C-alpha positions in Angstrom: 14.2 -31.5 -18.5 10.5 -31.7 -19.4 9.5 -29.3 -22.2 6.3 -31.0 -23.4 3.6 -28.4 -24.4 6.1 -25.5 -24.5 6.7 -23.3 -27.5 10.0 -21.6 -28.5 8.9 -20.0 -31.7 7.8 -16.6 -30.4 10.9 -15.9 -28.2 11.9 -12.2 -28.2 15.6 -11.3 -28.9 17.7 -12.4 -25.9 19.2 -8.9 -25.3 15.7 -7.7 -24.3 15.4 -9.7 -21.0 19.1 -9.5 -20.5 19.0 -5.7 -20.1 16.4 -6.1 -17.3 18.5 -8.8 -15.6 21.8 -6.9 -15.8 20.3 -3.7 -14.4 18.7 -5.4 -11.3 21.8 -6.2 -9.2 23.1 -2.7 -9.9 20.2 -1.4 -7.9 21.0 -3.6 -4.9 24.6 -2.4 -5.1 23.3 1.2 -4.9 21.2 0.1 -1.9 24.3 -1.3 -0.2 25.9 2.1 -0.4 22.6 3.7 0.8 22.8 1.5 3.9 26.4 2.3 4.5 25.9 6.1 4.3 22.6 6.1 6.2 24.0 4.4 9.3 21.9 3.3 12.3 19.2 5.9 11.7 18.0 3.9 8.7 16.6 1.2 11.0 14.6 3.3 13.4 11.3 2.9 11.6 9.9 1.5 8.3 8.6 5.1 7.7 12.2 6.5 7.6 12.8 8.2 4.2 16.0 6.2 3.7 14.1 3.0 4.5 11.4 3.8 2.0 14.1 4.5 -0.6 15.8 1.2 0.3 12.6 -0.8 0.1 11.8 0.6 -3.4 15.3 -0.1 -4.5 14.7 -3.7 -3.7 11.2 -4.0 -4.9 11.2 -1.8 -8.0 14.9 -1.9 -8.9 15.5 -5.6 -8.4 12.3 -7.7 -8.1 10.1 -5.8 -10.6 13.1 -5.4 -12.9 13.8 -9.1 -13.1 10.2 -10.2 -13.2 9.5 -7.9 -16.1 12.4 -9.3 -18.0 11.5 -12.9 -17.1 7.8 -12.5 -18.2 9.0 -11.5 -21.7 10.4 -15.0 -22.1 8.0 -17.0 -20.0 4.9 -15.8 -21.7 5.9 -16.9 -25.2 7.3 -20.2 -23.9 4.2 -21.1 -21.8 1.5 -19.4 -23.8 3.0 -19.6 -27.3 2.5 -15.8 -28.0 4.8 -12.9 -27.4 4.1 -9.2 -27.1 3.8 -7.0 -30.1 6.9 -4.9 -31.1 9.0 -6.3 -28.2 12.1 -4.2 -28.9 10.2 -0.9 -28.9 8.2 -1.8 -25.7 11.3 -3.0 -23.9 13.5 0.0 -24.8 10.8 2.3 -23.5 9.7 0.4 -20.4 13.3 -0.5 -19.2 14.7 3.1 -19.6 11.7 4.7 -17.9 11.7 2.1 -15.1 15.3 2.8 -14.4 14.9 6.6 -14.4 11.6 6.5 -12.5 13.0 4.2 -9.7 16.1 6.4 -9.3 14.0 9.5 -9.1 11.7 7.9 -6.6 14.5 6.8 -4.3 16.1 10.2 -4.6 12.8 11.9 -3.7 12.5 9.9 -0.5 15.9 11.1 0.6 15.8 14.6 -0.8 12.1 15.5 -1.2 11.4 17.8 -4.1 8.4 18.5 -6.3 10.5 18.0 -9.5 11.7 14.5 -8.3 8.2 13.5 -7.3 6.6 14.5 -10.6 9.5 12.9 -12.5 9.1 9.6 -10.7 5.3 9.7 -11.1 5.5 10.3 -14.9 8.3 7.8 -15.6 7.0 4.9 -13.4 3.4 5.3 -14.7 4.6 5.3 -18.3 6.9 2.3 -17.7 4.6 0.0 -15.8 1.5 1.2 -17.6 2.9 0.5 -21.1 4.3 -2.8 -19.9 1.0 -3.8 -18.3 -1.0 -3.1 -21.5 1.6 -4.7 -23.7 1.3 -8.0 -21.7 -2.5 -7.6 -21.2 -3.0 -7.6 -25.0 -1.5 -11.1 -25.0 -3.0 -12.4 -21.7 -6.6 -11.6 -22.7 -6.3 -14.1 -25.6 -7.0 -17.8 -25.2 -3.7 -19.3 -24.3 -2.4 -22.8 -23.5 -1.0 -23.9 -20.1 -4.1 -22.7 -18.2 -3.1 -22.6 -14.5 0.2 -20.6 -14.9 -1.4 -18.2 -17.4 -4.3 -17.5 -15.1 -1.8 -16.8 -12.4 0.1 -14.4 -14.7 -3.2 -12.6 -15.3 -3.8 -12.2 -11.6 -0.2 -11.1 -10.9 -0.4 -8.5 -13.7 -3.7 -7.3 -12.2 -2.0 -6.9 -8.9 0.8 -5.0 -10.5 -1.8 -2.6 -12.0 -3.4 -2.1 -8.6 0.1 -1.4 -7.1 0.7 1.2 -9.8 -2.6 2.9 -9.1 -2.0 3.0 -5.3 1.5 4.2 -5.7 0.5 6.9 -8.2 -2.2 8.0 -5.8 0.2 8.3 -2.9 2.8 10.2 -5.0 0.1 12.5 -6.4 -1.1 13.2 -2.8 2.5 14.0 -1.7 2.8 16.5 -4.5 -0.7 18.0 -3.8 -2.4 16.9 -6.9 -5.1 15.0 -5.0 -6.3 14.7 -1.4 -6.9 11.3 0.1 -8.3 12.5 3.5 -6.3 10.6 6.1 -6.3 7.3 4.1 -2.6 7.5 3.5 -1.5 4.8 5.9 -4.2 2.4 4.8 -3.3 2.9 1.1 0.4 2.6 1.9 -0.2 -0.8 3.7 -2.3 -2.0 0.8 0.3 -0.8 -1.7 2.9 -2.9 0.1 0.6 -5.9 0.5 -0.3 -6.0 -3.2 3.3 -5.4 -4.2 4.8 -8.2 -2.1 2.0 -10.8 -1.8 0.2 -9.9 -5.1 2.6 -8.9 -7.8 5.6 -10.6 -6.3 4.3 -13.8 -4.7 1.4 -14.5 -7.2 3.9 -14.4 -10.1 6.4 -16.7 -8.3 3.6 -19.1 -7.3 2.3 -19.2 -10.9 5.8 -19.6 -12.4 6.6 -22.5 -10.0 3.7 -24.5 -11.4 5.6 -24.6 -14.7 9.3 -24.4 -14.0 9.6 -26.9 -11.1 8.2 -29.8 -13.2 10.1 -28.5 -16.3 13.6 -27.9 -15.0 13.7 -30.5 -12.2 11.7 -33.4 -13.7 9.2 -33.2 -10.8 5.5 -34.1 -10.8 2.9 -31.4 -11.3 1.5 -29.5 -8.3 -1.7 -30.9 -6.8 -4.7 -29.6 -8.9 -6.3 -28.0 -5.8 -3.2 -25.9 -5.4 -2.5 -24.9 -9.0 -6.1 -24.3 -9.8 -7.4 -22.5 -6.7 -4.5 -21.1 -4.7 -3.6 -18.1 -6.9 -7.3 -17.0 -7.3 -7.9 -17.5 -3.6 -4.9 -15.3 -2.7 -6.0 -12.6 -5.1 -9.5 -12.5 -3.7 -8.2 -12.3 -0.2 -5.9 -9.4 -1.2 -9.0 -7.5 -2.5 -10.9 -8.2 0.7 -7.9 -7.0 2.7 -8.7 -3.5 1.5 -11.7 -3.6 3.9 -10.8 -6.2 6.5 -7.0 -6.4 6.9 -7.1 -7.6 10.5 -9.0 -10.8 9.6 -7.7 -11.5 6.1 -3.9 -11.0 6.5 -3.6 -14.1 8.8 -5.3 -16.2 6.1 -2.9 -14.8 3.5 -0.1 -15.9 5.7 -1.6 -19.4 6.1 -2.1 -19.7 2.3 1.6 -19.0 1.8 2.3 -21.8 4.3 0.1 -24.2 2.3 2.0 -23.3 -0.9 5.3 -23.9 0.9 4.3 -27.4 2.0 3.1 -28.3 -1.5 6.3 -26.9 -3.0 8.4 -29.0 -0.6 6.3 -32.1 -1.4 6.7 -31.6 -5.2 10.4 -31.0 -4.9 10.9 -34.1 -2.8 9.3 -36.2 -5.6 11.6 -35.0 -8.4 13.3 -37.7 -10.4 16.7 -35.8 -10.7 17.8 -35.5 -7.1 21.3 -34.2 -7.9 22.6 -31.2 -5.9 21.2 -28.0 -7.5 21.5 -24.4 -6.2 18.2 -23.5 -7.8 16.4 -26.2 -5.8 18.2 -25.0 -2.6 16.8 -21.5 -3.2 13.3 -22.9 -3.7 13.6 -25.0 -0.5 14.9 -22.0 1.4 11.9 -20.0 0.2 9.5 -22.7 1.3 11.1 -23.1 4.7 11.0 -19.3 5.1 7.3 -19.2 4.5 6.7 -22.0 7.1 9.0 -20.2 9.6 7.1 -16.9 9.0 3.8 -18.7 9.8 5.3 -19.8 13.1 6.7 -16.4 13.8 3.6 -14.5 12.7 1.3 -16.5 15.0 3.6 -16.6 18.0 2.2 -14.2 20.6 4.5 -11.2 21.4 4.7 -12.2 25.1 6.9 -15.2 24.0 9.3 -13.0 22.0 12.0 -10.8 23.3 11.1 -7.0 23.5 13.6 -6.1 20.7 12.1 -8.7 18.4 8.4 -7.9 19.2 9.0 -4.2 18.7 10.3 -4.9 15.2 8.0 -7.8 14.3 6.3 -6.2 11.3 9.6 -5.0 9.8 11.2 -8.4 10.5 8.4 -10.3 8.8 8.5 -8.0 5.8 12.3 -8.1 5.4 12.5 -11.9 5.8 9.6 -12.4 3.4 11.3 -10.1 0.9 14.8 -11.4 1.2 14.5 -15.1 2.1 11.4 -15.7 -0.1 11.0 -13.3 -3.0 14.6 -12.5 -3.7 15.7 -16.0 -2.9 13.4 -17.4 -5.6 14.4 -14.7 -8.1 18.1 -15.5 -7.7 17.5 -19.2 -7.9 15.5 -18.7 -11.1 18.2 -16.6 -12.6 20.6 -19.5 -12.1 18.3 -21.5 -14.4 17.0 -18.9 -16.8 20.4 -17.5 -17.9 21.9 -20.8 -19.1 18.5 -22.0 -20.4 17.8 -18.9 -22.4 21.4 -18.7 -23.7 21.4 -22.3 -24.9 17.9 -22.2 -26.3 18.5 -19.0 -28.3 21.8 -20.4 -29.7 19.9 -23.6 -30.8 17.4 -21.5 -32.6 20.3 -19.8 -34.5 21.5 -23.2 -35.6 18.3 -24.1 -37.5 19.7 -22.6 -40.7 22.9 -24.8 -40.4 22.8 -27.8 -38.1 26.5 -28.3 -38.3 26.9 -25.1 -36.2 25.4 -27.1 -33.2 28.9 -28.4 -32.5 30.1 -25.0 -31.2 27.4 -24.6 -28.6 28.8 -25.1 -25.1 27.2 -27.4 -22.6 24.4 -25.6 -20.7 26.5 -25.9 -17.4 29.3 -23.9 -19.1 27.2 -20.8 -19.1 27.0 -20.9 -15.3 29.3 -23.1 -13.2 27.5 -25.1 -10.5 30.0 -24.1 -7.8 29.5 -20.4 -8.6 25.8 -20.9 -8.1 26.5 -22.6 -4.7 28.6 -19.6 -3.6 25.8 -17.3 -4.5 23.4 -19.4 -2.3 25.8 -19.3 0.7 26.3 -15.6 0.3 22.5 -15.1 0.3 22.2 -17.1 3.5 25.0 -15.1 5.2 23.5 -11.8 4.0 20.0 -12.7 5.1 21.2 -13.7 8.6 23.1 -10.4 8.9 20.0 -8.5 7.7 17.9 -10.2 10.5 20.6 -9.2 13.0 20.8 -5.6 11.8 17.0 -5.1 12.1 17.4 -5.9 15.8 20.9 -4.5 16.4 21.3 -1.7 13.9 25.0 -1.2 14.6 25.8 -4.1 12.3 24.6 -2.0 9.2 28.2 -1.8 7.8 28.5 -5.6 7.6 25.1 -5.9 5.9 26.2 -3.3 3.4 29.4 -5.1 2.7 27.7 -8.5 2.2 25.1 -7.0 -0.1 27.8 -5.5 -2.2 29.7 -8.8 -2.4 26.6 -10.9 -3.1 25.1 -8.8 -5.9 28.4 -7.9 -7.4 28.9 -11.7 -7.7 25.5 -12.1 -9.3 26.3 -9.4 -11.7 29.6 -11.1 -12.6 27.8 -14.4 -13.2 25.4 -12.7 -15.6 28.1 -10.9 -17.5 30.1 -14.1 -17.8 27.1 -16.0 -19.2 26.3 -13.2 -21.6 29.9 -13.0 -22.8 29.9 -16.7 -23.6 26.6 -16.4 -25.4 27.9 -13.6 -27.7 31.2 -15.4 -28.3 29.3 -18.6 -29.3 26.9 -16.6 -31.5 29.9 -15.2 -33.4 31.1 -18.7 -34.1 27.6 -19.8 -35.2 27.3 -16.9 -37.6 30.6 -17.9 -39.2 29.2 -21.4 -39.9 26.0 -19.9 -41.3 27.8 -17.5 -43.6 30.1 -20.2 -45.1 
């Protein structure tokens, strides 16, 4: 592991990111039940109320939840500075994000003014406070330039997503009128959420964690320096010229995928690793999506061409964004647990002997099972989008996969706190 240039002095308490991580798979478990009870009608259109609830369960309840928790740790490690009053900020942002997401999902299924206003207030408070807490750190002159610049762009994209989402919710309540711009704003809300907040953050994180965790070379300077800013500029232009810009955004993801595979292929530690498999899956997905996106509809079956937009979005979300997030969790959980325990031993170095090996926090075979479950679930998701009658199998696999992820998290956390008790007994002697 290469940790040169990293700082571990400003890490927030480990329970703060853990509460985000633990909550995330619970939202997918809820989504699994939503799929089961919605049946085939869920898959008729991406504008179906249940589909909108499902999408936000994945994007807000899982992706944003994990990424908010991960940034709490990544920013101090890469930039050397953490947020001010992290416990207060996290308690507030986490609780309001959970309540706001639940209210939003419920409002799509059972529309009501009370639920809409509640989701608007809680989500604006949660993401708004989180944005300004991190912006206070990101505006400072920090080290590790390329990743930090990417973080700034990703947070800017998140703020735009928040503004667009708040505008759409306000319009649905009747607070404002957007004069027939609803569909355009909805498309940009989705584009900035997935390709901006989601993808920009993943791309920026990859510049640091692939070389760090896998002893790989750095990304080519042209990629790490210019790709995130190019993607962000294109997202801004897409507001006005989506037809011409979206294909370029797709191509840029393909360029990132090729550079990612190249860097991974040059790593020094070429031992089997589930996290690497998730990264490779994500890269191959982006390449496959490029081929699928640019394939004319006349060469596709009628069922596939009818659902092309929904298929691309679902595959991008599940096989790229969620795949990387799950792969990163397999590294973050053991790494954070081990690093925090090491910090506790600085008072009494003899306590180091009770710290388990990093692999004990998360068994390699358990990580492999998660990867295989993800592949199976993703394939059934693809099939269900074309043949909706398979919805029950998708629901079952989602329930199994994310219950397993939740179990792995709880297991790692339990070992952390058991070890912490042993360390404290050394320190108190």
